[in-house]
C-alpha positions in Angstrom: 122.0 88.8 116.7 125.3 87.5 117.5 126.3 87.4 121.1 124.0 85.4 123.2 121.4 86.2 125.7 119.4 83.2 126.9 115.8 84.4 127.3 112.8 82.6 128.9 109.6 82.0 127.0 107.2 84.8 127.5 104.0 82.8 127.2 101.6 85.7 127.9 103.0 87.6 124.9 102.8 84.5 122.6 106.5 84.6 122.0 109.1 81.9 121.6 112.8 82.2 122.3 115.6 81.3 120.0 118.9 80.7 121.8 121.8 81.7 119.7 124.9 79.5 119.5 127.5 81.5 117.5 131.0 82.2 118.8 130.9 86.0 118.7 131.9 87.6 121.9 133.6 84.4 123.2 135.3 82.1 120.7 135.0 79.1 123.0 131.3 79.1 122.1 129.5 79.6 125.5 125.8 80.5 125.2 125.1 84.1 126.1 122.2 86.5 126.0 121.2 88.4 122.9 119.1 91.5 122.4 118.7 91.6 118.7 115.7 91.2 116.5 116.3 87.6 115.7 116.2 86.4 119.3 112.4 86.5 119.4 110.1 85.2 116.7 106.3 85.4 116.5 104.4 82.3 117.6 101.2 82.6 115.7 98.5 80.5 117.4 95.7 81.3 115.1 95.9 82.6 111.5 92.8 84.5 110.3 92.6 85.7 106.8 89.9 86.3 104.2 89.3 83.1 102.2 90.7 83.3 98.8 89.0 81.3 96.0 90.9 78.5 94.4 90.2 80.1 91.0 91.9 83.3 92.0 94.9 81.5 93.4 95.3 79.5 90.2 95.2 82.7 88.2 98.0 84.1 90.3 100.0 80.9 89.9 99.5 81.0 86.1 100.6 84.7 86.0 103.8 83.8 88.0 104.5 80.9 85.6 104.4 83.4 82.7 106.3 86.3 84.3 108.8 84.9 86.8 112.4 84.8 85.8 114.0 81.3 86.2 117.6 81.7 87.4 119.7 78.9 86.1 122.1 78.6 89.0 122.9 79.9 92.5 126.4 78.5 92.5 129.1 81.2 92.7 131.9 81.3 90.2 135.0 79.8 91.8 137.5 80.4 89.0 137.9 83.2 86.5 134.7 85.0 85.7 133.9 84.9 82.0 131.7 87.1 79.9 128.8 84.6 79.9 129.0 83.7 83.6 125.9 85.7 84.6 123.7 85.8 81.5 120.7 84.5 83.4 120.9 87.6 85.7 120.8 90.1 82.8 117.2 90.8 83.6 118.4 92.7 86.7 120.3 95.2 84.6 117.3 97.4 83.6 115.9 97.1 87.1 119.1 98.3 88.7 120.5 100.7 86.1 119.7 103.8 88.2 120.0 102.2 91.6 122.9 103.0 93.9 122.1 100.6 96.8 120.9 97.0 96.4 119.6 95.3 99.6 120.0 91.5 99.7 117.7 90.1 102.4 117.0 86.6 103.8 114.2 85.1 105.7 116.6 83.1 107.8 120.3 83.3 108.5 120.5 79.4 108.5 120.1 78.6 104.8 123.0 77.4 102.7 121.3 78.3 99.4 120.8 81.9 100.5 124.5 82.3 101.1 125.3 80.8 97.7 122.7 82.8 95.8 123.7 86.1 97.5 127.4 85.4 96.8 126.7 84.9 93.1 124.5 88.0 93.0 127.3 90.0 94.6 129.8 88.7 92.0 127.4 89.8 89.3 126.7 93.2 90.8 130.4 93.9 91.3 131.8 92.6 88.0 128.9 93.6 85.7 127.4 96.6 87.3 130.1 98.3 89.3 128.9 97.8 92.9 132.1 98.2 94.8 131.1 98.3 98.5 129.6 95.3 100.4 128.1 96.4 103.7 127.3 93.5 106.0 124.9 93.3 109.0 128.0 93.0 111.2 130.3 95.2 113.2 131.6 98.4 111.5 135.0 98.0 113.3 135.4 94.3 112.7 134.6 94.4 109.0 136.6 97.6 108.3 139.7 96.4 110.1 139.5 93.0 108.4 139.2 94.7 105.0 142.4 96.7 105.8 144.5 93.6 106.2 142.6 91.2 103.8 145.7 90.4 101.8 147.5 89.3 105.0 144.9 86.7 106.0 143.3 83.6 104.6 139.7 83.9 103.4 138.5 81.8 106.4 140.4 84.1 108.9 138.9 87.2 107.3 135.4 85.7 107.5 135.7 84.8 111.1 137.2 88.1 112.2 134.8 90.3 110.3 131.2 89.0 110.2 128.9 87.5 112.8 129.2 83.8 113.5 125.7 82.9 112.1 127.3 83.2 108.7 130.5 81.3 109.2 129.9 78.5 106.7 131.5 76.7 103.8 128.9 78.2 101.5 129.9 81.8 102.3 133.7 81.1 102.2 133.6 81.6 98.4 132.6 85.2 99.0 135.7 85.8 101.1 137.9 84.1 98.5 136.3 86.5 96.0 136.9 89.5 98.3 140.6 88.6 98.8 141.1 88.1 95.0 139.3 91.4 94.2 141.5 93.3 96.7 144.5 92.7 94.4 142.8 94.2 91.3 142.1 97.7 90.2 138.4 97.2 91.1 138.4 95.9 94.7 135.2 94.9 96.4 135.4 96.8 99.7 134.1 95.0 102.8 132.4 97.1 105.6 129.6 96.8 108.1 126.9 98.9 109.7 126.0 97.1 112.9 126.9 98.5 116.4 126.8 95.4 118.4 129.9 94.0 120.2 131.4 90.9 118.6 134.5 88.9 118.7 137.3 89.8 118.2 136.8 92.8 120.4 138.7 96.0 119.7 142.3 95.5 120.9 143.8 98.8 119.9 146.7 97.5 117.8 146.0 100.5 115.5 146.9 102.9 118.4 150.5 104.1 118.7 150.0 104.6 122.5 150.1 101.0 123.7 149.1 102.0 127.2 145.8 103.2 125.8 145.5 100.1 123.6 145.7 98.0 126.8 143.0 100.2 128.4 140.8 99.7 125.4 141.1 95.9 125.5 140.2 96.0 129.2 137.3 98.3 128.7 136.0 96.2 125.8 136.1 93.1 127.9 134.3 94.9 130.8 131.6 96.4 128.5 131.0 93.0 126.9 130.5 91.4 130.3 127.9 94.0 131.2 126.3 93.6 127.8 125.6 89.9 128.4 124.6 90.3 132.0 121.7 91.8 134.1 123.5 93.8 136.8 122.2 97.2 136.1 123.4 98.8 139.4 127.0 97.7 138.8 126.9 98.9 135.2 125.7 102.4 136.3 128.5 102.6 138.7 131.2 101.9 136.0 129.4 103.6 133.1 131.1 107.0 133.1 134.5 105.6 133.7 134.2 103.4 130.6 132.8 106.3 128.5 135.7 108.5 129.5 138.2 105.7 128.4 136.6 105.6 125.0 136.7 109.4 124.7 140.4 109.4 125.6 141.1 106.7 123.0 139.1 108.7 120.4 141.2 111.8 121.1 144.4 109.8 120.8 143.3 108.3 117.5 142.6 111.7 116.1 146.1 113.0 117.2 148.6 114.0 114.5 151.0 111.3 115.8 148.4 108.5 115.5 147.3 109.7 112.1 150.9 109.4 110.9 151.1 105.9 112.5 147.9 104.8 110.7 149.2 106.1 107.3 152.4 104.1 107.8 150.6 100.9 108.9 147.7 101.0 106.4 149.0 103.1 103.4 146.3 101.8 101.1 143.4 102.5 103.4 143.2 106.3 104.1 139.5 105.9 105.1 140.4 103.6 108.0 140.9 106.4 110.5 137.4 107.8 109.8 135.9 104.3 110.2 137.7 103.7 113.5 136.5 107.1 114.8 133.0 106.2 113.9 133.4 102.8 115.7 134.6 104.5 118.9 131.7 107.0 118.7 129.4 104.0 118.4 131.0 102.5 121.5 130.4 105.8 123.4 126.7 105.8 122.3 126.5 102.1 123.2 127.8 102.7 126.7 125.7 105.9 127.2 122.4 104.4 126.1 122.1 100.9 124.6 123.7 98.7 127.2 121.3 99.9 129.9 118.3 99.4 127.6 119.6 95.9 126.8 120.1 95.0 130.5 116.6 96.4 131.3 115.1 94.4 128.4 116.5 91.1 129.9 115.2 92.0 133.4 111.8 93.0 132.1 111.3 90.0 129.8 111.8 87.8 132.8 108.8 89.7 134.3 106.8 89.3 131.1 107.2 92.9 130.0 108.1 93.8 126.4 108.7 97.6 126.2 112.4 97.7 126.9 113.0 94.8 124.4 111.2 96.7 121.7 113.1 99.8 122.6 116.4 97.9 122.1 115.3 96.8 118.6 114.4 100.3 117.6 117.6 101.7 119.0 119.8 99.1 117.3 118.1 99.6 113.9 118.3 103.4 114.2 122.0 103.1 114.8 122.4 100.7 111.8 120.4 103.1 109.7 122.6 106.0 110.7 125.8 104.0 110.0 124.7 103.0 106.6 123.7 106.5 105.6 127.1 107.7 106.9 129.0 105.1 104.9 127.1 106.0 101.8 127.4 109.8 102.1 130.6 110.4 104.1 133.0 107.5 103.5 132.2 106.1 100.0 130.0 108.9 98.5 130.8 107.9 94.9 130.4 104.1 95.2 127.5 101.8 94.7 126.5 99.6 97.6 125.4 96.0 98.2 123.8 95.6 101.7 123.5 92.1 103.3 121.0 91.7 106.1 117.9 89.9 107.3 114.6 90.5 105.6 113.2 92.1 108.8 115.9 94.8 108.8 115.8 95.7 105.2 112.1 95.6 104.3 110.4 98.9 103.8 107.6 98.9 106.3 108.2 96.5 109.1 105.7 98.1 111.5 102.9 97.2 109.0 103.7 93.5 109.1 100.8 91.6 110.7 101.4 88.7 113.1 104.8 90.1 113.9 106.0 90.0 117.5 107.9 93.2 117.0 105.7 95.6 115.0 108.1 98.5 115.2 109.9 100.6 112.6 113.3 99.0 111.7 116.1 100.1 109.5 114.5 99.7 106.1 111.4 101.7 107.2 113.4 104.7 108.5 115.8 104.7 105.6 115.6 108.2 104.1 113.3 108.6 101.1 115.9 110.2 98.9 118.1 107.1 99.3 115.2 104.7 99.1 114.3 106.1 95.6 117.7 104.9 94.4 117.7 101.6 96.2 116.3 98.1 95.3 115.2 95.8 98.1 115.3 92.1 97.4 113.7 89.6 99.8 114.7 85.9 99.9 112.4 83.1 100.9 112.4 79.3 101.0 109.5 77.2 99.8 110.6 73.8 101.1 113.5 71.9 102.8 115.2 72.7 106.1 116.5 75.8 107.8 118.6 76.4 110.9 118.0 78.9 113.6 120.8 81.0 115.1 121.5 78.2 117.6 122.1 75.8 114.7 118.9 73.8 115.4 117.4 72.5 112.2 113.7 73.0 111.4 111.6 71.7 108.5 110.3 74.5 106.4 106.6 74.6 106.9 104.3 73.7 103.9 103.4 76.8 101.9 100.0 78.2 102.9 97.5 78.4 100.0 97.8 81.7 98.3 101.1 82.5 100.1 104.1 84.1 98.4 105.9 80.8 98.5 103.0 78.8 97.1 102.4 81.3 94.2 106.1 81.5 93.2 106.6 77.7 93.6 104.1 77.2 90.8 106.8 78.2 88.4 108.2 74.6 88.9 111.8 75.9 89.0 114.2 75.8 91.9 115.1 79.5 91.8 112.4 82.0 90.8 112.6 85.8 90.8 109.8 88.3 90.4 110.1 92.1 90.2 107.4 93.9 92.2 108.5 97.5 92.0 107.6 98.0 88.3 104.4 96.0 88.2 101.0 97.6 87.5 98.1 95.9 89.0 96.1 93.4 87.0 94.1 90.3 87.9 97.1 87.9 87.7 99.4 89.9 90.0 96.8 91.3 92.4 98.4 89.3 95.2 101.4 91.7 95.2 99.1 94.6 96.2 97.2 92.9 99.1 98.2 91.0 102.3 99.8 87.7 101.6 101.5 85.2 104.0 105.1 84.2 103.9 107.2 82.4 106.5 109.9 84.1 108.5 112.7 81.6 109.3 110.7 79.1 107.2 108.4 78.4 110.2 106.6 81.6 111.4 103.8 82.9 109.2 103.6 86.7 108.7 101.2 88.7 106.6 102.1 91.7 104.6 101.6 93.5 101.3 104.5 92.2 99.2 104.9 95.3 97.1 104.9 97.5 100.2 107.8 95.6 101.7 110.1 94.5 98.8 111.0 95.6 95.3 111.7 92.0 94.2 111.4 88.5 95.7 113.6 85.5 95.1 112.2 82.1 96.2 114.4 79.1 96.5 113.0 75.6 96.7 114.5 72.7 98.7 116.9 74.5 101.0 119.4 73.1 103.5 121.2 74.3 106.6 124.7 75.7 106.1 127.8 73.7 106.6 128.9 75.7 109.6 132.6 76.5 110.4 131.9 78.1 113.8 134.2 76.2 116.1 137.3 75.4 114.1 140.7 75.9 115.6 141.1 78.9 113.3 138.3 80.7 115.0 140.6 81.8 117.7 142.1 85.3 117.5 145.6 85.5 116.1 
């Protein structure tokens, strides 16, 4: 979702295009094409649903008022965390006591309050419950390399070198202050990522002892990124094998005894970095072998009003993210508990069952293995009013909640931050809405219908939201 591909409207498929405007592949901020899930949102022209009686809706609202947890604050702790800093989140402890992975979703990347709330939740999970790995929906290589030198950079520099630009904001900077502070303790919060998309800064090979190969890597990365944002399939096929061979040569050099010694000297406190870089290069090889061509074809075919290649690109990306997350949890940090940051669409448990969706395909959360899902908790975040920004930074008013929707039911609690557990609820008249299709807004503007309990283990609804205070184009964005 983070380097740009400008796509035309596909009117026949009732889709709208969101043009991204984050400085990801190119720090100067040019607009480029994008093949991720967030580039296309459903445009629902007619909503059809069985009419729900006012009496039933009022019963649901009354149940929510009686059972929802009212979180007192979403403001992260900026100074020393004290024993009573998170008492309003204690209700999460029994829900998460046997969970190894907590997924923190968001219906939009452009909500300041989501960034704040998730940062405070991360602080709580790390300090109070021992979740020591934060896996972002951002590049595996960027996040891992940034984590390895986190003590050498400012919080802002780490943010802008590690995660996708849609999250570069003042609200999330507190998280990176916290990451840097924790890195100097006996219980560091480890930053990593599970995405395979190219992002800025591209790999430059400073971790290679062979500087000739490092230069070849930088050149190949630039070349691959240009194909990634273009539509010249013939030229790509002509250069494809040469680029793949370069990545294979670099991988072999990385694995050499000489380079392993070099890494140990340069990053003595991060013995896992070599394994993370190997995986990143393997991702690049798979990207060059398969994904780039699918992405190019998706752009060409969308211009022709065809959807198949685009959906293939979504499925391919989420399969790769799923594989990376599993690998991180089982091979790199097998004894650690994880926090996963991503869009609701990626983390929810049955995306292909969402009605009124423009991409009814299985995404990461749906293909996540059952044995890990059993020890996971999936939290979806929604906004009930205010304003949200799309990935281009354009501001939209959150649409008024539909009668009987998730937002309308939970807003009845008359509190700015309301949380409900879904996973451990047994059906009764007051919570029947959890077990049947209900509407909720994606990005605050696109209505989708799904069974809440089928998609999420818990839902947090925030009232009166605002766009983030972006930090996308500061002078410090440039690579050092």
